[in-house]
C-alpha positions in Angstrom: 126.2 101.3 119.6 126.6 104.6 121.4 123.4 105.8 122.9 124.4 108.3 125.5 126.7 111.2 125.8 127.6 110.3 129.4 127.3 107.7 132.0 127.3 109.0 135.7 129.1 106.6 138.0 128.6 107.5 141.6 127.9 106.4 145.1 124.2 106.4 146.1 125.0 108.5 149.1 126.0 111.3 146.8 122.7 111.5 145.0 120.9 114.1 147.1 123.7 116.6 147.5 125.3 116.4 144.0 124.8 113.5 141.5 121.1 114.2 140.7 121.5 117.9 140.4 124.6 117.2 138.0 122.4 114.9 135.8 119.6 117.3 135.6 122.0 120.2 134.8 123.5 118.1 132.0 120.1 117.3 130.5 119.1 120.9 130.6 122.0 121.4 128.1 120.6 118.5 125.9 123.2 116.0 127.0 121.9 112.4 126.7 122.7 111.2 130.2 122.7 107.6 131.5 121.7 108.1 135.2 120.1 105.2 137.1 117.1 107.4 138.3 116.4 108.5 134.7 117.3 105.3 132.9 116.0 102.3 134.9 112.4 101.3 135.0 110.5 98.8 137.1 111.5 95.2 136.3 115.0 96.0 134.7 117.9 93.9 135.7 120.1 96.3 137.4 123.4 94.7 136.4 122.4 94.4 132.8 121.0 97.9 132.6 124.2 99.3 134.1 126.3 97.2 131.8 124.5 98.5 128.7 125.0 102.0 130.0 128.6 101.5 130.5 129.0 100.0 127.1 126.9 102.6 125.2 128.3 105.9 126.4 130.7 108.2 124.9 132.2 109.4 128.2 132.0 108.2 131.9 131.6 110.9 134.5 132.9 109.4 137.8 132.0 111.3 140.9 134.9 110.6 143.3 134.0 110.9 147.0 134.7 109.3 150.3 131.6 107.1 149.8 132.6 106.1 146.3 135.9 104.9 147.6 134.1 102.5 149.9 131.5 101.2 147.5 132.2 97.9 145.7 129.5 98.5 143.1 130.7 101.9 142.1 134.2 100.6 141.9 132.9 97.8 139.5 131.6 100.6 137.4 134.8 102.4 137.2 136.7 99.1 136.4 134.3 98.9 133.4 135.2 102.3 132.2 138.9 101.7 132.6 138.6 98.6 130.5 137.0 100.5 127.7 139.7 103.1 127.9 142.4 100.5 127.5 140.5 98.7 124.7 139.7 101.9 122.8 142.9 103.7 123.5 141.2 107.0 124.3 140.3 109.0 127.4 136.7 108.6 128.3 136.7 108.9 132.0 135.9 112.4 133.3 136.7 112.7 137.0 134.6 115.0 139.2 136.0 115.4 142.8 133.3 115.7 145.4 134.5 116.4 149.0 137.9 114.9 148.4 141.3 116.4 147.5 144.2 115.3 145.5 145.9 113.2 148.2 142.5 111.3 148.8 142.3 110.4 145.0 146.0 109.6 144.9 145.6 107.1 147.8 142.7 105.6 145.9 144.0 105.4 142.4 147.3 107.1 141.5 146.3 106.9 137.7 143.1 108.8 138.4 144.9 111.4 140.4 146.9 112.1 137.1 143.8 113.0 135.1 142.6 116.6 135.0 139.4 116.8 137.0 136.9 119.3 138.0 135.6 119.8 141.5 132.1 120.2 143.1 133.7 122.9 145.2 133.8 125.1 142.2 130.0 125.2 142.0 127.6 123.4 139.6 127.8 125.9 136.8 131.7 125.6 136.6 131.5 121.8 136.8 128.9 121.6 133.9 131.0 124.0 131.8 134.1 122.1 132.4 132.4 118.9 131.3 130.8 120.4 128.3 134.2 121.4 127.0 135.1 118.0 126.7 131.8 116.3 125.8 131.3 118.8 122.9 134.8 119.5 121.5 135.0 122.2 118.8 131.3 122.6 118.3 130.6 119.0 117.0 128.2 119.5 114.1 125.7 116.7 115.1 125.6 118.0 118.7 125.0 121.5 117.4 122.3 120.2 115.1 120.6 118.1 117.8 120.6 121.1 120.4 119.2 123.5 117.5 116.4 121.0 116.7 115.4 120.6 120.5 115.4 124.4 120.7 112.8 124.4 117.8 110.6 122.0 119.7 111.7 118.8 117.8 113.0 115.8 119.6 115.7 114.1 117.4 117.3 110.7 118.0 120.7 110.4 119.6 123.6 111.6 117.5 124.8 108.1 116.7 121.4 106.9 115.3 121.5 106.3 111.4 118.7 108.9 111.1 121.4 111.6 111.0 123.1 109.8 108.0 119.8 109.7 106.3 119.4 113.4 106.6 122.9 114.1 105.3 122.5 111.7 102.3 119.2 113.1 101.4 120.7 116.6 101.6 123.5 115.6 99.2 121.3 113.7 96.8 118.2 115.8 96.8 118.8 119.2 97.9 122.4 120.0 96.9 121.1 121.5 93.5 117.3 121.9 93.8 115.9 122.0 90.4 112.8 121.1 88.4 113.6 117.4 88.0 113.7 116.7 91.8 110.0 117.3 92.2 110.4 118.8 95.8 108.3 121.8 96.8 108.5 123.8 99.8 112.4 123.9 100.0 114.2 127.1 100.6 117.8 128.3 100.6 119.1 127.4 104.0 120.9 130.1 106.1 124.1 128.1 106.7 126.4 126.7 104.2 127.0 123.0 104.3 130.6 123.4 103.1 131.6 124.9 106.4 132.8 123.0 109.5 131.8 123.1 113.2 128.8 125.1 114.3 127.6 126.4 110.8 127.7 122.8 109.3 125.8 121.6 112.3 123.1 124.2 111.7 122.9 123.4 108.1 122.2 119.8 109.0 119.5 120.8 111.6 117.8 123.0 109.0 118.0 120.2 106.4 116.2 117.9 108.9 113.5 120.5 109.4 113.2 121.2 105.8 112.7 117.4 104.9 109.8 117.4 107.4 108.0 120.3 106.0 108.7 119.3 102.3 107.3 115.9 103.0 104.3 117.4 104.5 103.8 119.9 101.7 104.2 117.3 99.1 101.7 114.8 101.0 99.0 117.6 101.3 99.8 119.1 97.8 100.1 122.6 99.3 100.3 124.8 96.2 98.8 127.8 94.3 95.3 126.1 94.5 95.3 125.6 98.3 93.0 128.0 100.3 95.2 130.7 101.9 94.0 129.7 105.4 95.3 126.3 104.9 98.6 127.5 103.7 99.1 129.7 106.6 98.2 126.8 109.0 100.8 124.7 107.2 103.5 127.4 107.6 102.7 127.7 111.2 102.6 124.0 112.0 106.2 123.2 111.0 109.1 124.4 113.1 111.3 126.8 111.2 109.1 127.0 108.1 107.5 130.4 108.5 110.9 131.8 109.4 112.6 130.5 106.3 109.6 131.5 104.1 109.7 135.0 105.3 113.5 135.1 104.7 112.8 133.8 101.1 109.7 135.7 100.3 110.3 135.6 96.5 110.2 131.7 96.6 107.3 131.8 99.0 105.5 134.0 96.3 106.4 131.3 93.8 105.0 128.5 95.8 101.9 130.2 97.1 101.0 133.3 95.0 97.6 133.4 96.8 99.4 134.7 99.8 100.5 137.7 97.9 97.0 139.0 97.5 96.2 141.8 99.7 94.1 140.5 102.6 95.7 136.9 102.5 99.1 138.1 103.3 99.0 137.8 107.1 102.5 138.0 108.5 104.1 138.6 105.1 102.6 142.0 103.9 105.9 143.8 104.5 108.3 141.4 102.7 105.7 141.1 99.8 105.6 145.0 99.5 109.3 145.0 99.3 109.3 142.5 96.4 107.1 145.1 94.5 109.9 147.6 94.5 111.5 147.8 91.0 115.0 147.0 92.2 113.6 143.7 93.5 112.0 142.7 90.3 114.9 140.3 89.4 114.1 138.3 92.5 110.5 137.3 91.4 111.2 137.0 87.6 110.2 133.6 86.0 112.6 131.7 83.8 111.6 131.9 80.3 113.2 131.6 76.9 111.5 134.7 75.5 110.3 138.0 76.9 107.2 138.2 79.0 103.9 139.1 77.3 102.5 142.5 78.5 99.4 144.5 77.7 101.2 147.3 75.8 104.3 145.5 74.9 106.5 147.5 77.4 108.3 146.0 80.3 106.3 144.6 83.1 105.7 146.5 86.3 107.1 143.8 88.6 108.1 140.3 88.6 105.9 137.5 87.7 105.7 135.8 91.1 104.4 139.0 92.7 102.1 140.0 90.0 99.0 139.1 91.9 99.8 141.8 94.4 100.1 144.6 91.8 97.1 146.7 91.2 97.2 146.0 87.5 98.8 142.4 87.7 102.2 143.9 86.6 100.9 144.8 83.1 101.1 141.1 82.2 98.5 139.7 79.6 96.0 137.3 81.0 97.6 134.6 79.0 101.0 135.2 80.5 99.4 135.2 84.0 97.6 132.0 83.3 100.7 130.3 82.0 102.7 131.2 85.0 99.9 130.3 87.3 100.7 126.7 86.3 104.2 126.6 85.2 106.2 129.3 86.9 109.7 128.5 88.1 113.1 130.4 88.4 115.3 127.5 87.2 115.8 126.1 90.6 112.5 126.2 92.4 109.1 125.4 90.7 105.4 126.3 91.3 104.1 123.4 89.2 102.2 120.8 91.1 99.2 120.0 88.7 99.1 120.2 85.0 97.2 122.9 83.2 93.7 121.1 82.8 93.4 120.4 86.5 94.3 124.0 87.3 91.7 125.3 84.8 89.1 123.0 86.2 89.8 124.3 89.7 89.4 127.8 88.5 86.0 126.9 87.0 84.9 125.2 90.2 83.3 126.6 93.3 86.5 125.7 95.1 88.2 128.7 93.7 85.4 131.2 95.1 87.8 132.4 97.8 89.8 134.1 94.9 89.0 137.7 94.2 86.6 137.8 91.1 88.8 140.0 89.0 91.8 137.9 89.4 89.9 134.6 88.8 88.2 135.9 85.6 91.6 137.3 84.4 93.2 134.0 84.9 90.3 132.1 83.3 90.3 134.5 80.3 94.1 133.8 80.0 93.5 130.1 79.5 91.2 130.9 76.7 93.4 133.5 74.9 96.6 131.6 75.3 95.7 127.9 74.7 98.3 126.3 72.5 100.7 125.5 75.5 98.1 123.4 77.3 95.5 122.2 75.0 98.0 120.8 72.6 99.4 118.8 75.5 96.1 117.0 76.2 96.1 113.4 75.5 94.8 112.8 72.1 93.9 109.1 72.0 90.2 110.0 71.3 89.4 110.8 67.7 86.6 113.3 68.6 89.2 115.6 70.4 91.7 115.4 67.4 88.9 116.3 64.8 87.9 119.2 67.1 91.4 120.5 67.4 92.8 119.8 63.9 89.8 119.7 61.8 88.4 122.5 59.7 87.3 125.4 62.1 84.1 125.8 60.0 83.1 122.2 60.9 83.8 122.5 64.6 80.9 121.6 66.8 80.4 120.2 70.2 79.0 116.8 69.0 77.8 114.0 71.4 81.2 112.0 70.8 83.1 115.3 71.7 81.1 116.0 74.8 81.8 112.3 76.0 85.6 112.8 75.1 85.8 116.0 77.1 83.9 114.4 80.0 86.4 111.5 80.0 89.4 114.0 80.1 87.8 116.1 82.8 87.0 113.0 84.8 90.5 111.7 84.6 91.9 115.2 85.7 89.5 115.3 88.7 91.1 112.2 90.1 94.0 114.5 91.0 91.7 116.9 92.7 89.0 117.0 95.4 86.4 119.5 94.0 82.8 120.1 95.0 81.7 120.3 91.4 81.2 117.1 89.6 82.4 116.2 85.9 79.1 117.1 84.3 79.1 120.6 85.9 82.6 121.2 84.9 82.0 119.9 81.3 79.3 122.5 81.0 81.6 125.4 82.3 84.4 124.2 80.1 82.2 124.4 77.1 80.6 127.7 78.2 84.2 129.1 78.6 85.0 128.5 74.8 88.4 127.1 75.4 88.4 124.9 72.2 87.3 127.8 70.3 89.9 130.0 71.8 92.5 127.4 70.5 91.1 127.9 67.0 91.3 131.7 67.4 94.8 131.6 68.6 95.9 129.1 65.7 94.4 131.7 63.3 96.2 134.7 64.9 99.6 132.7 64.7 99.0 131.9 61.1 98.3 135.6 60.2 101.4 136.7 62.1 103.4 134.1 60.2 102.1 135.4 56.9 103.0 139.0 57.9 106.4 138.1 58.7 106.9 136.4 55.6 105.9 139.4 53.3 
């Protein structure tokens, strides 16, 4: 198994004036270096540790010097590298001449004299640049990905670790075509195409690794439209790269977290959200739907659905349309939906939503009452009391004891998904007070009357 990019083979006399500085310089370029002072700890078997280093490096940097030529131990290391070159049929020895010239090397080893070398006489910057050109040929994608992650403050494993294969396989299986069936949230279009080669492919892999981390965290914490804005901002700042991608894809951010579009909760995103309100950008924030949006005056909405909470009149959408999109909004690829409608309504009715502006909260709650069929008809109907309440004669509708018990059971079940300050009894009372079942009957009546008019 390859664990290191390079093994530095040198004489101990060359540590202070060259070898240590070379190892440190390579490390500063995020090269995985086996160097005895870095890689050995108290109690290690010197021979076994060096043998492991020799066997698990991609390249061997050999610092050829007068002292090196005299050392039996360093010559043993060189022999090991030569053996690997023969067995693997590839060049892995990278010679560095230190205080020697061609004739010195020729006298020591004619084959080594024939290998293009760099020299400490050129200066450390030149030596490192020469070595990096061989260690990182043609912008190796995994090397690029590793270096990018390190720059972002993430410490990935060495490039030969299977972790990298997991990243690529997950990208292909889960994120190649993000859609509603995958169940992932907090994924965004990545800035580099995975179909490219070299550097761009490496950057795509790195961004995928970052995205997996923040998507996993968002999923575990259920960061969604119900989350307090302060917590959403903390989440965005916590994960490397997330705030950057969210800002670059502000329409999708508005889909995932519409609460951040509310003036006053838009810290760091005000400009990009204001830009989405411009008419020419409405298409970016339009929800996918099979029919036209419902508006207050039957005219076109004044902005896209996902940015409507920022608009002074909520984009001219009806409360019912706003409530529907509050739960189910999606654009065909990315989805807002984390909780079903009943948990979302209970959250609105609870004191946990007190941070939301009263006007918006009341509008959404009213929307649940005025446009009910899409969510009430999807409630589990195992309980006869709820079936009778919904589908029995409207004139006989009443909140009987059995109906109250059935509602409490439904609400209690929904609360298992949420952590709310209000208990089930409080929310049953607020649900009844809100008249949502009555709203269902009223909507059914409106639909029947509309059908009669269309049949005339």
